[in-house]
C-alpha positions in Angstrom: 0.0 0.0 0.0 1.3 3.4 -0.8 1.8 5.8 2.0 -1.0 8.1 1.1 -3.3 10.1 3.4 -5.6 7.0 3.2 -2.9 4.9 4.9 -2.7 7.5 7.7 -6.5 7.2 8.1 -6.3 3.5 8.5 -4.0 3.7 11.5 -7.0 4.8 13.5 -9.6 2.3 12.1 -10.6 0.8 15.5 -10.6 4.1 17.5 -13.7 4.2 19.7 -16.3 6.8 18.7 -15.7 8.9 21.8 -12.2 9.8 20.7 -12.9 10.7 17.0 -13.4 14.2 15.8 -16.8 15.8 15.5 -18.8 14.5 12.5 -18.8 16.7 9.5 -21.9 17.9 7.6 -22.9 15.0 5.4 -25.1 14.2 2.5 -28.2 12.3 3.5 -27.3 8.6 3.2 -30.5 8.0 1.3 -28.8 9.7 -1.7 -26.0 7.0 -1.7 -28.2 3.9 -1.7 -28.0 3.5 -5.5 -24.4 4.5 -5.8 -21.8 7.2 -5.0 -20.7 10.1 -7.1 -17.3 9.7 -8.7 -15.9 12.7 -6.9 -16.5 11.0 -3.5 -14.2 8.1 -4.5 -11.4 10.6 -5.2 -12.2 12.4 -2.0 -12.0 9.2 0.0 -8.5 8.4 -1.4 -7.3 11.8 -0.4 -8.9 11.8 3.1 -6.9 12.1 6.3 -7.7 9.9 9.2 -10.0 12.3 11.0 -12.2 12.5 7.9 -12.2 8.9 7.0 -13.6 7.7 10.3 -15.5 10.9 11.3 -18.9 9.5 10.1 -19.4 11.8 7.1 -19.6 11.1 3.4 -16.1 9.7 3.2 -16.9 7.3 6.0 -20.1 6.2 4.2 -18.0 5.4 1.1 -15.2 3.6 2.8 -17.6 1.4 5.0 -19.1 -0.3 1.9 -16.1 -0.1 -0.5 -13.2 -1.1 1.6 -12.0 -3.7 -0.9 -11.2 -0.8 -3.3 -8.5 0.4 -1.0 -7.0 -2.6 0.8 -5.8 -6.1 -0.2 -8.7 -8.4 0.5 -9.1 -12.1 0.9 -12.4 -13.2 -0.5 -14.0 -16.2 1.2 -16.7 -17.4 -1.2 -19.7 -19.5 0.0 -18.6 -23.2 0.1 -22.0 -24.6 0.9 -25.3 -24.2 -0.9 -27.3 -21.3 0.3 -29.1 -22.1 3.6 -31.8 -19.4 3.5 -33.3 -17.8 6.6 -37.0 -18.2 7.2 -39.4 -15.3 7.4 -41.8 -14.6 10.3 -42.4 -10.9 10.6 -43.0 -9.4 14.0 -44.0 -5.8 13.5 -44.2 -5.3 17.3 -40.4 -5.2 17.4 -40.5 -1.9 15.5 -42.7 -0.5 18.3 -40.1 -1.1 21.0 -39.1 2.3 22.5 -35.9 3.4 24.2 -34.4 6.6 25.6 -31.6 8.1 23.5 -28.2 9.3 24.7 -27.8 12.9 25.7 -25.6 13.6 22.7 -28.3 12.6 20.2 -29.8 15.3 18.1 -33.0 13.2 17.8 -35.9 13.9 20.1 -36.4 10.8 22.2 -37.5 8.4 23.4 -38.1 6.8 20.0 -39.4 3.5 18.8 -37.1 1.4 16.6 -39.3 2.2 13.6 -39.1 5.9 14.4 -35.4 5.8 14.9 -34.7 4.1 11.6 -37.0 6.6 9.8 -35.8 9.8 11.5 -32.0 9.3 11.8 -29.9 10.2 8.9 -27.2 7.6 9.7 -28.9 4.3 10.4 -28.4 2.0 7.4 -29.8 -1.4 8.3 -31.3 -3.4 11.1 -32.0 -7.2 11.3 -33.4 -9.4 14.0 -33.3 -13.2 13.6 -35.2 -15.6 16.0 -34.9 -19.4 15.7 -33.5 -19.0 12.2 -36.4 -16.8 11.0 -36.1 -13.1 10.1 -38.6 -11.4 12.3 -37.5 -7.8 11.6 -35.5 -6.4 8.7 -35.1 -2.9 7.4 -32.6 -1.2 5.0 -33.4 2.5 5.2 -30.1 3.7 3.8 -28.3 0.8 2.1 -29.1 -2.2 -0.2 -29.5 -5.7 1.3 -26.8 -7.0 -0.9 -24.2 -4.3 0.0 -21.1 -5.3 1.9 -20.3 -3.2 5.0 -17.5 -3.2 7.5 -18.3 -4.9 10.8 -15.6 -2.8 12.5 -14.7 -4.1 16.0 -17.8 -6.3 16.0 -15.5 -8.6 14.1 -13.2 -9.3 17.1 -15.0 -12.5 18.1 -13.9 -14.1 14.8 -10.4 -14.2 16.4 -11.4 -15.5 19.8 -13.6 -18.3 18.2 -10.6 -19.7 16.4 -8.4 -19.6 19.5 -11.2 -21.3 21.5 -11.3 -24.1 18.9 -7.6 -24.6 19.3 -8.0 -24.6 23.1 -10.7 -27.3 22.8 -8.3 -29.4 20.7 -5.6 -29.2 23.3 -3.3 -27.2 21.0 -3.3 -24.1 23.1 -3.2 -23.9 26.9 -4.9 -20.6 27.8 -3.3 -20.6 31.3 0.2 -20.9 29.9 2.2 -17.8 28.8 1.5 -16.8 25.2 5.3 -16.8 24.7 5.1 -20.6 24.9 3.8 -20.4 21.3 5.1 -17.0 20.1 8.7 -17.9 20.9 10.1 -14.7 19.4 8.2 -12.8 22.1 10.2 -14.6 24.8 12.5 -12.2 26.8 10.0 -9.4 26.4 7.4 -8.0 28.8 4.9 -10.5 27.3 6.6 -13.3 29.4 4.0 -14.3 31.9 1.0 -13.0 30.0 -1.4 -15.8 29.3 -3.6 -16.4 26.3 -6.6 -16.0 28.6 -5.3 -12.6 29.6 -5.2 -11.6 25.9 -8.6 -13.0 25.2 -10.1 -10.9 28.0 -8.0 -7.8 27.2 -6.6 -8.0 30.8 -2.9 -8.1 30.0 -1.8 -5.0 31.9 0.3 -4.2 28.8 0.6 -0.6 27.7 -1.2 -0.7 24.5 -4.8 0.3 25.5 -6.8 2.3 23.1 -7.7 5.6 24.7 -8.4 9.2 23.5 -4.7 10.0 24.3 -3.0 6.9 23.1 -4.4 6.9 19.6 -3.0 10.3 18.9 0.4 10.0 20.6 3.1 9.0 18.1 5.2 7.4 20.9 2.4 5.2 22.2 2.2 1.5 21.3 -1.5 1.8 20.4 -0.9 4.3 17.6 2.3 2.5 16.5 0.3 -0.8 16.2 -2.1 0.8 13.7 0.7 2.6 11.8 2.7 -0.6 11.5 -0.4 -2.6 10.5 -1.0 -0.4 7.5 2.5 0.4 6.5 2.4 4.0 7.5 5.7 5.5 8.9 5.7 6.6 12.5 6.9 10.2 12.6 9.8 9.4 14.9 10.6 5.7 14.0 9.7 5.3 10.4 8.0 2.2 9.1 7.8 -0.6 11.6 6.4 -4.1 11.4 3.4 -5.0 13.4 5.2 -7.9 15.0 8.1 -5.8 16.1 5.8 -3.1 17.6 3.9 -5.7 19.6 7.1 -7.3 20.8 8.2 -3.9 22.1 5.1 -3.3 24.2 6.0 -2.5 27.8 4.1 -3.8 30.8 2.1 -1.1 32.6 0.7 -3.1 35.5 0.1 -6.7 36.6 -2.4 -8.6 34.4 -5.9 -9.1 35.5 -6.5 -5.7 37.1 -8.8 -4.2 34.5 -10.5 -4.4 31.1 -8.2 -2.4 28.9 -9.5 -2.4 25.3 -6.8 -2.8 22.7 -7.1 -3.9 19.1 -3.5 -4.9 19.2 -4.5 -7.8 21.5 -6.9 -9.1 18.8 -4.0 -9.1 16.4 -1.9 -11.0 19.0 -4.6 -13.8 18.7 -4.2 -13.7 14.9 -0.4 -14.2 15.2 -1.0 -16.9 17.8 -3.4 -18.8 15.5 -1.0 -18.5 12.6 1.9 -19.8 14.7 0.0 -22.8 16.0 -1.7 -23.7 12.7 1.2 -22.8 10.5 -1.1 -21.1 8.0 -2.4 -17.7 7.2 -5.4 -16.3 9.1 -7.8 -16.1 6.2 -7.1 -19.8 5.3 -7.6 -20.8 9.0 -10.9 -18.9 9.4 -12.2 -20.2 6.1 -11.3 -23.8 6.9 -12.6 -23.7 10.5 -15.6 -21.4 10.3 -16.8 -19.9 7.0 -16.6 -23.0 4.9 -19.3 -24.5 7.1 -21.8 -21.7 6.5 -24.4 -21.6 3.8 -23.9 -17.9 3.2 -25.5 -15.6 0.7 -22.4 -13.9 -0.4 -18.6 -13.8 0.1 -16.9 -12.8 3.3 -14.3 -10.1 2.7 -11.3 -10.1 5.0 -9.2 -7.0 4.5 -5.5 -7.2 4.9 -2.3 -5.3 5.7 0.2 -4.9 2.8 2.1 -8.0 4.0 -1.1 -10.2 4.1 -2.1 -10.2 7.8 -5.9 -10.0 8.2 -7.0 -7.2 10.4 -9.4 -9.3 12.3 -9.9 -6.6 14.9 -12.3 -4.7 12.5 -11.6 -5.0 8.8 -14.2 -7.7 7.9 -17.1 -7.0 5.5 -20.2 -8.8 4.5 -23.9 -8.2 3.9 -26.1 -7.9 6.9 -27.7 -11.3 6.7 -24.3 -13.0 6.6 -23.2 -10.9 9.6 -26.2 -12.4 11.4 -25.2 -15.9 10.2 -22.0 -15.5 12.1 -23.9 -14.6 15.2 -26.2 -17.6 14.7 -23.3 -19.9 15.1 -23.6 -19.2 18.8 -27.3 -20.1 19.0 -29.3 -23.3 19.0 -30.4 -22.5 15.4 -26.8 -22.9 14.1 -28.0 -25.8 12.0 -30.3 -23.5 10.0 -27.2 -21.8 8.5 -24.3 -24.2 8.9 -23.5 -27.9 8.2 -21.4 -28.3 11.3 -21.6 -27.0 14.9 -18.7 -24.5 14.8 -19.3 -23.0 18.3 -19.5 -25.9 20.7 -21.2 -25.9 24.1 -17.7 -26.0 25.6 -16.8 -22.8 23.9 -20.0 -21.1 25.0 -19.4 -22.3 28.6 -16.0 -20.6 28.5 -17.5 -17.4 27.4 -20.2 -17.4 30.1 -18.5 -19.1 33.0 -15.2 -17.3 32.6 -16.7 -13.8 32.8 -14.9 -11.5 35.2 -16.3 -9.0 37.6 -18.3 -5.8 36.9 -15.6 -3.9 38.8 -12.9 -5.3 36.5 -14.9 -4.1 33.5 -15.5 -0.6 34.8 -11.9 -0.1 36.0 -10.7 0.5 32.4 -11.2 3.3 30.0 -13.8 1.6 27.9 -16.1 0.0 30.5 -17.8 3.3 31.3 -17.9 4.2 27.5 -19.8 1.0 26.7 -22.2 1.6 29.6 -23.0 5.0 28.0 -23.4 3.4 24.6 -25.9 0.9 26.0 -27.7 3.2 28.3 -27.1 1.0 31.4 -24.4 -0.9 33.3 -26.5 -3.9 34.3 -24.0 -6.2 32.5 -21.4 -8.2 34.3 -18.2 -7.7 32.2 -16.5 -8.5 28.9 -15.4 -12.0 28.0 -13.2 -13.4 25.3 -13.3 -10.5 22.9 -17.0 -9.9 23.5 -17.6 -6.4 25.0 -20.4 -7.3 27.3 -21.9 -10.4 28.9 -25.2 -10.0 30.8 -26.4 -12.2 33.7 -28.8 -14.0 31.4 -25.9 -15.0 29.1 -26.6 -12.5 26.3 -23.5 -11.2 24.5 -22.8 -7.9 22.7 -19.9 -6.6 20.5 -19.9 -3.1 19.2 -17.8 -1.4 16.5 -16.7 2.0 15.3 -19.4 4.2 13.8 -22.0 2.2 15.7 -22.0 -1.3 14.2 -23.3 -4.1 16.5 -23.7 -7.8 17.0 -26.0 -9.0 19.8 -26.5 -12.7 20.5 -28.8 -14.3 23.0 -28.2 -18.1 23.1 -31.0 -18.7 25.6 -33.6 -16.9 23.4 -32.1 -18.2 20.1 -31.9 -14.6 19.0 -29.4 -12.6 16.9 -29.5 -8.8 16.3 -27.2 -7.0 13.9 -27.1 -3.5 12.6 -25.0 -1.0 10.5 -24.7 2.7 11.0 -22.4 5.6 10.0 -22.1 7.8 13.0 -19.5 8.6 15.6 -21.4 11.3 17.5 -24.7 9.6 18.1 -24.7 6.1 19.4 -28.5 5.7 19.6 -28.2 2.6 17.4 -26.7 0.6 20.3 -29.7 1.3 22.6 -32.3 -1.0 21.0 -30.8 -4.5 21.0 -30.9 -5.2 24.7 -34.5 -3.7 24.8 -35.6 -6.0 22.0 -34.1 -9.1 23.7 -35.7 -8.4 27.0 -39.0 -7.2 25.7 -40.7 -10.5 26.5 -41.4 -11.3 22.9 -38.7 -14.0 22.9 -39.0 -15.5 26.3 -41.7 -18.1 25.8 -40.6 -21.7 25.2 -42.6 -23.4 22.5 -44.7 -26.6 22.8 -42.4 -28.6 20.6 -40.5 -31.1 22.8 -37.6 -30.9 20.4 -37.4 -27.1 20.4 -33.7 -26.2 20.6 -34.1 -23.6 23.2 -35.5 -26.2 25.7 -32.2 -28.0 25.4 -30.0 -24.9 25.6 -31.1 -22.8 28.5 -27.8 -21.7 30.1 -27.1 -21.1 33.7 -26.6 -17.5 34.6 -23.0 -16.4 34.6 -21.4 -15.9 37.9 -19.4 -12.8 38.9 -15.9 -13.8 40.0 
């Protein structure tokens, strides 16, 4: 990749919305549904990082056209299409929530009202027991690919959990047991479990300050990942930057969000498997799914998939990934990819609420969601609730919500860094009571999959 202003933009891909500059005036997204003007493509290539991820016109273009700018591994569907069913529930659109204080919309609003009145909500989908019960595309086409942003992070933890189940990784052992070139650095003593939970104590946390400090590891990670020269060190490799990370405190003290930790999992999987990440994920996960379209895994110049956020698909295939964690996995896959053992680790290994809130991003996520009734993060998922529900958010308000006990998946795409109203609806939908009744069918999958409530540790 040439070291253009676009490359500079990519260094901040996974920055949380709270730390990104105020959104610019933008063209209503409705005008881009059928295509973008040629001038916007040129503008996107010339954008600096604040513009690219600010949530304006350039962001709208980049979100759905990432493959025009980055090397991309294309994972085509390997199985015949396994279509989702249809069982419309219009009552979902009537669910109302309060909006965050920064919202320019007058709330509370119902979901239907939010999707109609906002100028940044692109798509919303709810799938229950393998049936689409709510689906709207107010500002994009159903077939369009869109970045998942950081909602892609569980793709990395899933592969690592599979390797743990196979006995090929011991999550209680130092990660340097496998990444031997990291031995003799501050990573000695940091376990794979610490990395999965973003509890390493290493000084690479993504914060408002670290992302804009050229001497900070967090910024250097992104610069190295996209081949952009650090202003004092020149071009660095991602692996070298990660190796140089200093310890800040003992592991296990707090949730300290860092996309560099997701990339540590990518390096770990490649080391253990002796293969490239996109081949690993295709073989282990995506080849089992009867998807509608290809999955796009966007890569660094030297071919490392940025699994922390640069993954694109249409909305229904995004939901299919979430369905792998539900009893209806067999509606969209030929093999049970997420085992009960993996789900147990996610739920039973959840740390304390105090651990979650001690870091920079715990309070940020509580603000996004409008409450802090969750327990903590777990294994690259941002939030686990006492009922076992799971949520992962992404830059510019992308989201993946999975309720294994309710057999429910909620996914959504937005383009906004200032108004995170789009995050407020998923939990309200899941707990609305519409999905809590167990059917009369003795073989109903949810009867066999009711999970114990996670325990605070």
